[in-house]
KOLDOTOR-28027 format. One line per field, with one value per residue (C-alpha): residue number from 1; x, y, z negated. Coordinates in Angstrom, 3 decimals, padded with zeros to 6 digits, always signed. Example, Ala and Ser with C-alpha at 12.3 -4.5 7.8 and 13.67 -1.06 7.14 Angstrom:
seq <- c(1;2)
X <- c(+012.300;+013.670)
Y <- c(-004.500;-001.060)
Z <- c(-007.800;-007.140)
END
This chain:
seq <- c(1;2;3;4;5;6;7;8;9;10;11;12;13;14;15;16;17;18;19;20;21;22;23;24;25;26;27;28;29;30;31;32;33;34;35;36;37;38;39;40;41;42;43;44;45;46;47;48;49;50;51;52;53;54;55;56;57;58;59;60;61;62;63;64;65;66;67;68;69;70;71;72;73;74;75;76;77;78;79;80;81;82;83;84;85;86;87;88;89;90;91;92;93;94;95;96;97;98;99;100;101;102;103;104;105;106;107;108;109;110;111;112;113;114;115;116;117;118;119;120;121;122;123;124;125;126;127;128;129;130;131;132;133;134;135;136;137;138;139;140;141;142;143;144;145;146;147;148;149;150;151;152;153;154;155;156;157;158;159;160;161;162;163;164;165;166;167;168;169;170;171;172;173;174;175;176;177;178;179;180;181;182;183;184;185;186;187;188;189;190;191;192;193;194)
X <- c(+034.049;+036.215;+039.362;+041.221;+043.445;+045.360;+044.574;+045.934;+045.275;+044.891;+045.694;+044.760;+047.064;+045.047;+045.774;+048.176;+050.373;+049.682;+048.484;+044.816;+044.030;+040.929;+039.642;+041.477;+039.396;+038.767;+039.835;+038.381;+039.158;+036.618;+038.007;+036.098;+037.041;+040.558;+039.018;+040.155;+037.449;+036.801;+034.321;+033.993;+035.911;+035.409;+036.671;+039.648;+038.783;+035.178;+036.507;+038.827;+035.685;+034.030;+036.911;+037.225;+033.499;+034.040;+036.638;+035.222;+032.426;+034.587;+034.533;+031.180;+030.345;+032.565;+031.144;+027.216;+028.552;+029.870;+026.792;+024.569;+027.157;+026.561;+022.444;+022.646;+025.147;+022.384;+018.973;+021.307;+021.750;+017.904;+016.547;+019.182;+017.827;+014.161;+014.316;+015.869;+013.611;+012.042;+010.144;+006.779;+005.342;+005.894;+002.944;+002.838;+005.421;+005.587;+003.970;+005.996;+004.026;+004.820;+008.527;+008.581;+007.144;+009.568;+012.527;+011.145;+010.384;+014.025;+015.392;+013.277;+015.113;+018.313;+017.721;+016.212;+019.483;+021.796;+020.002;+021.213;+024.707;+025.541;+024.309;+026.566;+029.280;+028.625;+028.903;+031.899;+034.063;+032.986;+033.614;+036.719;+037.836;+036.921;+038.890;+041.677;+041.367;+041.187;+044.219;+046.511;+045.951;+048.788;+052.289;+053.666;+054.073;+053.974;+051.191;+049.423;+050.088;+048.870;+045.860;+045.149;+046.392;+044.121;+040.862;+041.027;+042.617;+041.138;+044.515;+044.930;+047.571;+049.704;+049.839;+050.352;+053.378;+054.693;+054.156;+055.795;+058.594;+057.740;+056.889;+053.228;+053.562;+055.137;+052.564;+049.862;+051.519;+051.399;+047.414;+046.887;+048.691;+047.352;+043.941;+044.491;+045.867;+043.100;+040.770;+042.178;+041.437;+038.670;+035.565;+036.954;+037.955;+034.504;+033.069;+035.282;+034.522;+030.878)
Y <- c(+121.966;+119.172;+118.583;+115.416;+114.286;+111.168;+108.120;+104.576;+101.809;+098.327;+095.638;+091.945;+089.830;+088.291;+084.745;+086.003;+088.190;+091.260;+093.683;+095.119;+098.317;+097.148;+100.337;+103.538;+104.666;+108.443;+110.683;+114.097;+116.810;+119.085;+122.796;+124.097;+121.659;+120.536;+116.651;+113.944;+110.929;+108.191;+108.949;+105.992;+102.904;+102.890;+100.353;+101.774;+100.502;+102.436;+105.744;+105.435;+104.501;+107.660;+109.820;+108.360;+108.956;+112.872;+112.962;+111.298;+113.745;+116.503;+114.100;+113.386;+117.150;+117.612;+114.735;+115.613;+119.328;+117.915;+115.611;+118.639;+120.576;+117.624;+117.914;+121.507;+120.696;+118.217;+120.343;+123.243;+121.360;+120.305;+123.505;+125.088;+122.387;+122.562;+126.666;+125.614;+126.992;+124.508;+124.100;+125.664;+123.849;+120.480;+118.964;+118.090;+120.633;+122.052;+125.172;+128.471;+128.230;+124.647;+125.666;+128.541;+127.054;+123.707;+126.223;+127.784;+124.961;+123.846;+127.493;+126.934;+123.671;+124.514;+127.922;+125.106;+123.096;+126.318;+127.130;+123.784;+123.729;+127.228;+125.543;+122.230;+124.629;+126.630;+123.162;+122.050;+125.059;+124.700;+121.170;+121.759;+124.380;+121.970;+118.876;+121.511;+122.598;+118.450;+117.277;+120.399;+118.919;+116.159;+117.204;+115.061;+116.990;+113.765;+112.902;+116.296;+115.791;+112.002;+113.023;+116.087;+114.799;+111.944;+113.698;+117.254;+117.329;+113.693;+111.514;+108.310;+106.033;+105.845;+109.202;+110.535;+108.090;+109.441;+113.154;+113.092;+110.574;+107.669;+103.790;+103.204;+101.088;+103.542;+106.177;+103.764;+103.021;+106.920;+107.520;+104.517;+106.385;+109.427;+108.303;+106.590;+109.443;+111.589;+109.149;+110.075;+113.474;+113.746;+113.834;+115.972;+118.156;+118.197;+119.128;+121.858;+123.309;+122.755)
Z <- c(+077.208;+077.069;+078.685;+079.599;+076.747;+078.146;+080.068;+079.528;+082.397;+081.741;+084.297;+085.382;+087.441;+090.167;+091.232;+093.923;+091.046;+092.228;+089.620;+089.541;+087.704;+086.069;+083.442;+082.372;+078.866;+079.201;+075.883;+075.968;+073.774;+072.214;+073.198;+069.841;+067.864;+069.076;+067.872;+070.484;+070.954;+073.794;+076.136;+078.084;+080.635;+083.927;+086.108;+087.830;+091.150;+090.715;+090.064;+092.940;+094.864;+093.646;+094.649;+098.086;+098.715;+097.539;+099.775;+102.726;+102.821;+104.369;+107.871;+107.275;+107.393;+110.347;+112.278;+111.703;+113.032;+115.832;+116.452;+115.915;+118.956;+121.450;+121.099;+121.362;+124.706;+125.883;+125.106;+126.780;+130.325;+129.926;+129.690;+132.404;+134.818;+133.932;+134.733;+138.195;+141.046;+142.651;+145.994;+144.938;+148.019;+147.080;+146.024;+142.217;+141.333;+138.019;+137.665;+136.608;+133.351;+132.272;+133.341;+130.825;+128.451;+128.492;+128.377;+125.423;+123.820;+124.210;+123.106;+120.210;+119.284;+119.957;+117.269;+114.889;+115.189;+115.071;+111.712;+110.237;+111.748;+110.021;+106.537;+107.326;+108.146;+104.964;+103.054;+105.169;+104.307;+100.531;+100.331;+102.175;+099.894;+096.689;+097.871;+098.600;+094.686;+093.780;+095.391;+094.599;+091.246;+092.422;+091.311;+093.626;+097.521;+099.060;+097.593;+098.328;+101.812;+102.606;+100.942;+102.795;+105.941;+105.973;+104.025;+105.735;+109.162;+109.421;+110.835;+110.098;+108.308;+111.326;+112.504;+109.093;+108.775;+112.053;+110.911;+107.711;+108.813;+106.792;+107.472;+107.604;+104.715;+102.296;+103.461;+102.372;+099.304;+098.651;+099.721;+096.877;+094.385;+095.137;+095.304;+091.741;+090.105;+091.368;+089.881;+086.854;+087.225;+089.231;+086.558;+084.318;+087.304;+088.319;+084.815;+084.745;+088.197;+088.397)
END
């Protein structure tokens, strides 16, 4: 096993005068020998983007589950509509056999979607737990609160700012700081927790 030893950030100045973190060398320490060695250098914005994608995956699972719920509601409404009694004397009215076939088909589709939804719910729970573990590595409770509310609760920056009694601008700064902090620990955390 290897552990993150330290990081250094190099920056460059943009034309507008703002600073951009470009890369953070990663130094790893072997748990067997205790020797430190340079691993790689990945631009900070790429590392932040990786963490952001990982955190956003929780919301993607939630949206996928919601889409399946809506699909199930639609299929149930179709099955209910199809199974309503019709006037059998009307020429061209569907036979009882074809109605039960269509209802059975809708029921099978619903069962398939429910199975897939169960899998997504399990993944959602696991991902939520892992994301909570990751953001728990943040030492600052304000950073934790912002990231938790944004990625687990799905709140916007404005909603988070209001709930924490911060300005939107301060909340955005906290969010950026949290992502940069998580970017530093994400790769090592991912290896340790599997």
